[in-house]
N, C-alpha and C positions, 0 to 999 in steps of 0.2 A: 581287551584283556581285561583283568579285575581292579578291582581303584581299593587298596585295604586302605582304610584308613587307622590312622593311632592318634596318641598326644605323644609328646617330647617330653622327654625324660632330659637327668641331667640341668646344666651348666647355661644352658643354651632353653631350655621348658621353665624354668625357675625364672630367666629374664623375661619374657615371653607374658608369660601366663603374670606375672607381677602387673607389667602395664595392663589386663586386660582383667586383676582385682582394682588399682589403681581405678578405674571406669564406674563398675561399682561401690567401692567404698567412697566414691566422690556424689554417687546418686542416694548412696542410702545417706550418706551426713546432710545433702540437700530436703529430702527427702525430712527425718526429724525433727531439724532446726528449723524449720519453718510451723510459720503459723496462719498459714491457710491451710481448706479444705485440700482444693487442688495448687498442688505445684508443679509448674510448666518445665522449670529445667530440671527438677528431679527422672518429670516422666519423658522428658528428652534425653538424660543420658542413660536412663533405662532401656529405651529405642533403641539409643547407640550399641551400649552393653550389650543388647541381646543380637543384634546386626553383628558385633565381632566374632560375640560367638558362633551364632553359622557360617561364618565364612570361615573363621577358623578350622571350625571340622570339615567344610567342604573344601580348602584350601589346601586342609594336609593329608596325603596319601602318600602310598607306591603304587608303583606299576610293576613289571616285570624286571624294569635298567632305568626308571626314571623315580627319582625321592622330588615331591613338591613340596616343598613347605611353603605358610601362610606369610611369610617375610622376603621371600626370595623366591629366583625365577626358576623354571625344571632342573635339575639336574638331572645327568647323562651320566649313571652310576658305568662301572666296571664290573660292581660286582653285586650281583641281588645279595639283602639283606641277611643276616646271620639270626640266628634262632639261639641268644645267650643262656634263657632262663627259662620256666614255663612254668604255671600255677592254675591249678584250676582250670579255667578260661582265659589266663590270663599272659601273652606272653611277651618276652622283652626282648627284642631283635636289634640289632647293633649294624650298623651300616657304616663302611669308610669310604670318606669321597677320596680323601687327600691322609699325605702322614700325619697332618696339624688338624685335618677334620674328621669328627666322628660324632656319629650321632645316635642315643637309643632312644626309640621308640617304643611305647607301649600299645598293643595288638591288642586286640579285645575277641577270643573267637565265639563263636556259639557253639552251644554243644553238639553233642556228633551221637 
């Protein structure tokens, strides 16, 4: 089965990516406020940020009936994601897990 990687949209995406940006801004703050040539805490936070970004990309995907979010276990879906909007090579999908859980996902497709 082919995995489709995505970016999370909506409230859930804002919250998740805000936490990632907090790590990035902490890295930048430590780097700019230092008087040393090599700032090891900033380098460590930068490496942690890069690892989190890579993990987010690798752990957010869907297949035909499975949705995997970076902060949750695999979710078995009864319905495949529905295409809601499309613009050039960007596709916005909606997946409804339950009556209270709806996720919006931004997928990037290749040119055909």
